[in-house]
C-alpha positions as CSV (number, residue, x, y, z in Angstrom):
1,X,92.7,103.9,68.6
2,X,90.2,102.7,66.1
3,X,86.7,101.4,66.9
4,X,87.6,97.7,66.7
5,X,90.5,98.0,69.3
6,X,88.3,100.1,71.4
7,X,85.6,97.5,71.5
8,X,88.0,94.8,72.2
9,X,89.4,96.8,75.1
10,X,86.2,97.7,76.7
11,X,84.9,94.2,76.5
12,X,87.8,92.6,78.2
13,X,88.2,95.4,80.8
14,X,84.5,94.6,81.9
15,X,85.6,91.0,82.2
16,X,88.6,92.0,84.3
17,X,86.5,94.3,86.5
18,X,84.0,91.5,87.1
19,X,86.6,88.9,88.0
20,X,88.7,91.1,90.2
21,X,85.7,92.6,92.0
22,X,84.7,89.2,93.4
23,X,88.0,88.5,94.9
24,X,87.3,90.8,97.8
25,X,83.6,91.6,97.7
26,X,82.5,88.7,100.0
27,X,84.6,89.6,103.1
28,X,82.3,92.2,104.5
29,X,79.4,89.7,104.1
30,X,80.9,86.9,106.3
31,X,79.3,87.8,109.5
32,X,75.9,88.2,107.9
33,X,76.4,84.8,106.1
34,X,77.1,83.1,109.5
35,X,74.0,84.3,110.9
36,X,71.7,83.9,108.0
37,X,72.7,80.5,106.8
38,X,73.6,79.1,110.3
39,X,77.2,78.4,109.3
40,X,79.6,77.1,111.9
41,X,82.3,79.7,112.5
42,X,85.1,77.3,111.7
43,X,83.6,76.7,108.2
44,X,83.1,80.5,107.3
45,X,86.6,80.7,105.9
46,X,85.9,78.1,103.3
47,X,83.5,80.8,101.7
48,X,86.8,82.8,100.8
49,X,89.3,79.8,100.6
50,X,87.4,77.7,98.1
51,X,87.3,80.6,95.6
52,X,91.0,81.2,96.2
53,X,92.0,77.6,95.6
54,X,89.8,76.9,92.6
55,X,90.8,80.3,91.0
56,X,94.5,79.5,91.4
57,X,94.1,76.0,90.0
58,X,92.1,77.1,87.1
59,X,94.3,79.9,86.0
60,X,97.0,77.9,84.1
61,X,94.6,75.2,83.0
62,X,92.2,77.9,81.5
63,X,95.0,79.7,80.1
64,X,96.3,76.8,78.2
65,X,92.7,75.9,77.0
66,X,92.5,79.5,75.6
67,X,95.6,78.9,73.6
68,X,94.3,75.6,72.3
69,X,90.8,76.2,71.6
70,X,90.5,79.9,71.1
71,X,90.6,82.8,73.6
72,X,87.1,84.2,72.6
73,X,85.4,80.8,73.2
74,X,87.1,80.2,76.6
75,X,86.6,83.7,77.7
76,X,82.7,83.6,76.9
77,X,82.5,80.2,78.7
78,X,84.4,81.6,81.8
79,X,82.0,84.5,82.0
80,X,79.1,82.1,81.6
81,X,80.3,79.9,84.3
82,X,81.0,83.0,86.5
83,X,77.3,84.1,86.1
84,X,76.0,80.5,86.8
85,X,78.1,80.4,90.0
86,X,76.8,83.8,91.0
87,X,73.3,82.6,90.7
88,X,73.9,79.4,92.8
89,X,75.6,81.4,95.4
90,X,73.0,84.2,95.4
91,X,70.1,81.8,95.9
92,X,71.9,79.4,98.3
93,X,70.3,78.5,101.4
94,X,73.1,76.5,102.9
95,X,76.9,76.4,103.1
96,X,77.4,73.4,100.6
97,X,75.2,75.2,97.9
98,X,77.3,78.5,98.6
99,X,80.6,76.7,98.2
100,X,79.5,75.1,95.0
101,X,78.5,78.5,93.7
102,X,81.8,80.0,94.8
103,X,83.8,77.2,93.1
104,X,82.0,77.5,89.8
105,X,82.5,81.4,90.0
106,X,86.2,80.8,90.6
107,X,86.4,78.3,87.8
108,X,85.0,80.8,85.4
109,X,86.9,83.8,86.8
110,X,90.4,82.0,86.7
111,X,91.0,82.5,83.0
112,X,89.4,86.0,82.6
113,X,92.3,88.0,83.5
114,X,95.1,86.1,81.7
115,X,92.9,85.8,78.5
116,X,92.1,89.6,78.7
117,X,96.0,90.3,78.9
118,X,96.7,87.9,76.2
119,X,94.1,89.3,73.8
120,X,94.7,92.9,74.5
121,X,98.5,92.5,74.4
122,X,98.3,90.7,71.0
123,X,95.7,92.9,69.5
124,X,97.4,96.4,70.2
125,X,100.5,97.4,68.1
126,X,103.7,96.9,70.1
127,X,104.3,100.6,70.5
128,X,100.8,101.0,72.3
129,X,100.9,97.7,74.0
130,X,102.1,99.0,77.5
131,X,99.2,101.6,77.6
132,X,96.6,99.0,76.7
133,X,97.9,96.7,79.4
134,X,98.0,99.6,81.8
135,X,94.2,99.8,81.5
136,X,93.9,96.3,82.5
137,X,96.2,96.9,85.5
138,X,94.0,100.0,86.3
139,X,90.8,98.0,86.2
140,X,92.2,95.2,88.2
141,X,93.6,97.4,90.9
142,X,90.4,99.4,91.3
143,X,88.1,96.4,91.5
144,X,90.3,94.6,93.9
145,X,90.7,97.5,96.2
146,X,87.1,98.6,96.1
147,X,85.8,95.1,96.3
148,X,85.3,95.1,100.1
149,X,83.8,98.4,100.1
150,X,81.3,97.4,97.4
151,X,80.4,94.5,99.4
152,X,79.8,96.3,102.5
153,X,77.5,98.7,100.7
154,X,75.3,95.9,99.4
155,X,75.3,94.1,102.8
156,X,74.2,97.4,104.6
157,X,71.8,98.6,102.0
158,X,70.3,95.5,100.5
159,X,71.2,92.0,101.4
160,X,74.4,89.8,101.1
161,X,72.8,87.9,98.2
162,X,73.2,91.1,96.0
163,X,77.0,90.8,96.2
164,X,76.4,87.8,93.9
165,X,73.3,89.0,92.0
166,X,75.1,92.1,90.7
167,X,77.5,90.0,88.7
168,X,74.5,88.7,86.5
169,X,73.8,91.9,84.5
170,X,77.3,92.6,84.2
171,X,78.0,89.1,82.9
172,X,75.2,89.4,80.2
173,X,76.6,92.7,78.9
174,X,80.0,91.2,78.5
175,X,78.5,88.1,76.9
176,X,76.4,90.2,74.4
177,X,79.5,92.2,73.6
178,X,81.7,89.2,73.5
179,X,79.8,87.4,70.9
180,X,80.8,90.3,68.5
181,X,84.5,89.8,69.1
182,X,86.5,88.4,66.1
183,X,86.9,84.5,66.2
184,X,90.4,83.3,66.9
185,X,89.9,79.6,66.7
186,X,93.2,77.8,65.4
187,X,92.8,75.7,62.3
188,X,94.7,72.5,62.0
189,X,95.1,69.4,64.1
190,X,92.8,68.7,66.9
191,X,94.3,70.2,70.2
192,X,94.5,68.1,73.3
193,X,95.2,69.1,76.9
194,X,98.0,67.8,79.1
195,X,95.7,66.1,81.6
196,X,98.6,64.4,83.6
197,X,100.4,67.8,83.9
198,X,97.1,69.6,84.9
199,X,96.4,67.1,87.6
200,X,99.9,67.3,89.1
201,X,99.9,71.1,88.8
202,X,96.5,71.3,90.6
203,X,97.8,69.0,93.3
204,X,100.8,71.1,94.0
205,X,99.0,74.4,93.9
206,X,96.2,73.2,96.2
207,X,98.5,71.7,98.8
208,X,100.8,74.7,98.7
209,X,98.2,77.2,99.1
210,X,96.2,75.3,101.7
211,X,99.5,74.8,103.9
212,X,100.4,78.5,103.6
213,X,96.7,79.5,104.6
214,X,96.8,77.4,107.5
215,X,100.1,78.8,108.9
216,X,99.8,81.1,111.9
217,X,102.6,83.6,112.0
218,X,101.9,84.4,115.7
219,X,102.7,80.8,116.7
220,X,104.7,79.8,113.7
221,X,106.6,76.9,115.2
222,X,103.4,75.4,116.6
223,X,101.4,76.0,113.5
224,X,104.0,74.5,111.0
225,X,104.0,71.2,113.1
226,X,100.3,70.9,112.7
227,X,98.8,68.2,110.5
228,X,97.0,70.9,108.5
229,X,100.4,72.6,107.5
230,X,103.4,70.5,107.1
231,X,101.9,67.6,105.3
232,X,100.5,69.9,102.7
233,X,103.6,71.7,102.2
234,X,105.6,68.4,102.1
235,X,103.0,67.2,99.4
236,X,103.5,70.3,97.2
237,X,107.1,69.9,97.3
238,X,107.3,66.2,96.8
239,X,104.9,66.4,93.6
240,X,107.2,69.0,91.9
241,X,109.6,66.4,90.5
242,X,106.8,64.1,89.1
243,X,105.4,67.3,87.6
244,X,108.7,68.1,85.9
245,X,109.0,64.6,84.6
246,X,105.4,64.6,83.0
247,X,106.0,68.2,81.6
248,X,109.2,67.1,80.0
249,X,107.7,64.2,78.2
250,X,104.4,66.0,77.2
251,X,104.0,67.2,73.6
252,X,102.3,70.3,74.6
253,X,102.7,70.7,78.4
254,X,100.6,73.0,80.6
255,X,103.8,74.7,81.8
256,X,106.7,75.1,79.5
257,X,109.9,74.1,81.6
258,X,112.0,76.3,79.1
259,X,110.4,79.3,80.6
260,X,112.3,78.6,83.8
261,X,115.6,78.7,81.9
262,X,115.2,82.4,80.9
263,X,116.2,84.8,83.6
264,X,113.9,87.5,82.7
265,X,110.8,85.1,82.9
266,X,112.0,83.8,86.2
267,X,112.5,87.2,87.6
268,X,109.0,88.5,86.3
269,X,107.3,85.5,88.1
270,X,109.4,86.3,91.5
271,X,108.6,90.0,91.1
272,X,104.9,89.0,90.6
273,X,105.0,87.0,93.9
274,X,106.5,90.0,95.7
275,X,103.7,92.2,94.2
276,X,101.1,89.9,95.5
277,X,102.6,90.1,99.0
278,X,102.6,94.0,98.5
279,X,99.1,94.1,97.7
280,X,98.1,92.3,100.8
281,X,99.8,95.0,102.9
282,X,97.4,97.6,101.3
283,X,94.5,95.7,102.6
284,X,95.4,96.7,106.2
285,X,95.2,100.3,105.1
286,X,91.4,100.9,106.3
287,X,92.0,99.7,109.9
288,X,95.4,101.4,110.0
289,X,93.8,104.7,108.9
290,X,91.0,104.2,111.7
291,X,93.7,104.1,114.5
292,X,95.6,107.1,113.0
293,X,92.5,109.2,112.2
294,X,90.6,108.0,115.3
295,X,87.8,107.0,113.1
296,X,84.7,104.8,113.8
297,X,85.1,101.2,112.8
298,X,84.1,100.8,109.2
299,X,84.9,104.3,108.0
300,X,88.4,103.4,107.1
301,X,87.2,101.9,103.9
302,X,86.1,105.2,102.5
303,X,89.7,106.5,103.1
304,X,91.0,103.5,101.0
305,X,89.4,105.3,98.0
306,X,92.5,107.6,97.8
307,X,94.6,104.7,97.5
308,X,92.4,103.1,94.8
309,X,92.1,106.2,92.7
310,X,96.0,106.5,92.8
311,X,96.4,103.0,91.6
312,X,93.7,103.3,88.9
313,X,95.3,106.4,87.4
314,X,98.8,105.2,87.8
315,X,98.3,102.0,85.9
316,X,97.7,103.4,82.5
317,X,100.3,106.0,83.0
318,X,102.8,103.4,83.9
319,X,101.7,101.6,80.6
320,X,102.5,104.7,78.6
321,X,105.8,105.2,80.4
322,X,106.5,101.3,79.7
323,X,106.1,102.2,76.0
324,X,108.6,105.0,76.2
325,X,111.1,103.6,78.8
326,X,110.6,99.9,78.9
327,X,109.5,97.4,81.5
328,X,112.5,97.5,83.7
329,X,112.3,101.2,84.4
330,X,108.7,101.1,85.3
331,X,109.4,98.1,87.7
332,X,112.0,100.1,89.5
333,X,110.0,103.2,89.7
334,X,107.1,101.4,91.0
335,X,108.7,99.5,93.7
336,X,110.6,102.8,94.7
337,X,107.5,104.5,95.2
338,X,105.7,101.6,97.0
339,X,108.8,101.6,99.3
340,X,108.4,105.3,100.0
341,X,104.7,104.7,100.6
342,X,105.3,102.0,103.4
343,X,108.0,104.1,105.0
344,X,105.5,107.0,105.2
345,X,103.1,104.6,107.0
346,X,105.9,103.6,109.4
347,X,107.7,107.1,110.3
348,X,105.4,109.9,109.2
349,X,101.8,109.0,108.9
350,X,100.1,111.0,111.9
351,X,97.1,112.8,110.2
352,X,95.2,113.3,107.1
353,X,97.9,114.8,105.0
354,X,100.7,112.4,105.7
355,X,98.5,109.3,105.6
356,X,97.0,110.5,102.3
357,X,100.6,111.1,100.9
358,X,101.6,107.6,102.0
359,X,98.4,106.2,100.2
360,X,99.1,108.1,97.0
361,X,102.8,106.9,96.8
362,X,101.6,103.3,97.5
363,X,98.8,103.4,95.1
364,X,101.0,104.9,92.3
365,X,103.7,102.2,93.0
366,X,101.2,99.3,93.0
367,X,99.6,100.7,89.8
368,X,103.0,100.7,88.1
369,X,104.0,97.2,89.2
370,X,100.8,95.3,89.5
371,X,101.0,93.5,86.3
372,X,101.4,95.8,83.4
373,X,105.2,95.6,83.0
374,X,105.3,91.8,84.1
375,X,102.7,91.0,81.5
376,X,104.6,93.0,78.9
377,X,107.8,91.2,79.6
378,X,106.1,87.8,79.2
379,X,104.4,88.9,76.0
380,X,107.8,90.0,74.7
381,X,109.6,86.8,75.6
382,X,106.9,84.0,74.5
383,X,105.3,83.3,71.3
384,X,101.7,84.7,70.8
385,X,100.2,81.4,70.6
386,X,101.4,80.6,74.1
387,X,100.3,84.0,75.6
388,X,97.3,82.7,77.5
389,X,99.3,79.9,79.3
390,X,102.3,82.2,79.9
391,X,100.4,85.0,81.5
392,X,98.5,82.7,83.6
393,X,101.8,81.9,85.3
394,X,102.3,85.5,86.2
395,X,98.7,85.6,87.8
396,X,99.4,82.3,89.5
397,X,102.6,83.4,91.1
398,X,100.8,86.7,92.3
399,X,98.1,84.4,93.9
400,X,100.9,82.5,95.7
401,X,102.0,86.1,96.8
402,X,98.7,87.1,98.2
403,X,98.6,83.7,100.1
404,X,102.0,84.3,101.6
405,X,101.1,87.9,102.3
406,X,99.1,87.3,105.5
407,X,101.6,84.6,106.7
408,X,104.4,87.2,106.5
409,X,102.6,90.3,107.6
410,X,99.8,89.4,109.7
411,X,102.0,88.4,112.7
412,X,103.4,91.8,113.0
413,X,99.7,93.2,113.8
414,X,98.8,90.1,116.0
415,X,99.2,92.5,119.0
416,X,96.3,94.4,117.4
417,X,93.9,92.0,118.6
418,X,92.2,94.9,120.2
419,X,91.1,96.2,116.7
420,X,87.6,95.3,117.9
421,X,87.9,98.8,119.7
422,X,86.7,101.6,117.4
423,X,89.4,104.6,117.0
424,X,87.3,106.9,119.1
425,X,87.0,104.5,122.1
426,X,90.4,103.0,122.8
427,X,92.6,104.3,125.3
428,X,96.0,105.9,124.4
429,X,98.0,102.8,125.7
430,X,95.9,100.4,123.5
431,X,96.1,102.8,120.5
432,X,99.9,103.0,120.9
433,X,100.2,99.3,121.2
434,X,98.0,98.5,118.0
435,X,99.8,101.4,116.1
436,X,103.1,99.9,116.9
437,X,102.1,96.5,115.3
438,X,100.8,98.1,112.1
439,X,104.1,100.2,111.9
440,X,106.1,96.9,112.2
441,X,103.9,95.4,109.6
442,X,104.6,98.2,107.1
443,X,108.3,98.1,107.9
444,X,108.3,94.5,106.9
445,X,106.3,95.5,103.7
446,X,109.2,98.1,103.0
447,X,111.5,95.1,103.1
448,X,109.4,93.2,100.7
449,X,109.2,96.1,98.2
450,X,113.0,96.7,98.6
451,X,113.4,92.9,97.6
452,X,111.0,93.6,94.6
453,X,113.2,96.6,93.8
454,X,116.5,94.5,93.9
455,X,115.0,91.8,91.7
456,X,114.0,94.5,89.2
457,X,117.6,95.7,89.0
458,X,118.7,92.2,87.6
459,X,116.2,92.4,84.9
460,X,118.1,92.7,81.4
461,X,115.5,93.2,78.7
462,X,116.5,93.6,75.0
463,X,116.9,97.2,74.0
464,X,113.8,98.9,72.5
465,X,113.8,99.1,68.7
466,X,114.1,103.0,68.9
467,X,117.1,102.8,71.1
468,X,118.8,100.3,68.5
469,X,118.1,102.9,65.8
470,X,119.5,105.8,67.8
471,X,122.7,103.6,68.5
472,X,123.2,103.1,64.9
């Protein structure tokens, strides 16, 4: 790898780390935020929800802007907005200011990962593309899984404000490095954004994710009849048709409808959704490990390091295997290992060794499937000039999966309402009841991974060039 490619890779990997870390770093600070800012408990969820919504809405729009106006320019703008949002959130003295800061953060962060994948994927030669994208997957996985632990550390040792302030020096380093990146602005006619498509797509995404977020699996029938659920889901469905009409008539649409006529792109997007749901099942590993190992509350986060390390190591290895075997084989192997990991949690996890084996299998599986082969597929099947917008769709569908994940999985551990007990204090009867809830949840996760495996079987990618030469 020459110096230029190494510099591009490091710069964008730092951006991916910054964007992915913040998706979970706030969670441990919510209790402290409530007390410090005097936030009403019912509004606390919006500290996380506002970020999720704006992040999801901004991804396809920012991805398209990057294709139109230059990926370097939009990437550095995103990093700048992320830093500004972090400053506002860190210094906020009230909930409105905190929400404004989180929204600006999300607006900046929405394009970081798709743009990073687009630049790295197009910069590296085809035979090394999988390896390079694997590093992106590794950085994303490690940052996503470690985010809550990093947030917990800053809250315990310093102040909740430092979960935002820590972003500023990282952002400044990225900006200094990013200014040295080669310019990639397109020459020619003045580009214009499909504002009608952007507005309708935003409406569909917001209403869908809000409706899914408000669903309560434990009381599904009641919650789906709620005015905070069914009208939003209905709006998201109703506006799909106008969105299609607008995108059909647009000269340069936000979403190219032709993508949905390609079976491999559709399968990649569905697999990305399944992967998002699967990632959510891993978020419950710390509390699950506290019950299995009878740990004090909060110590399960340290156990999670095993899964994070396994995922981080697996992603670049999966990228190398992708270059050798192809995307389909890596997807199938990843889902197979994730399935085995979940089954370990259900039937075999009863101590350190078996729990660790389950985490290692799950971590490797997630590392293989989290995005690398899917991004590779999209880059193979779409023109380079559309890479930002196309890759943002993969991230968007994964975000839908992470919103669906709690809806599908959390109901199985609803009986674990007694998780306020620490592992060392709960009675055997309570422990067995809670453990049963988690085991049922991981059994459901196994089914999700099996669905991903089946979808992967139907991928029909073009033969790699080396295989074509051998057959001739």
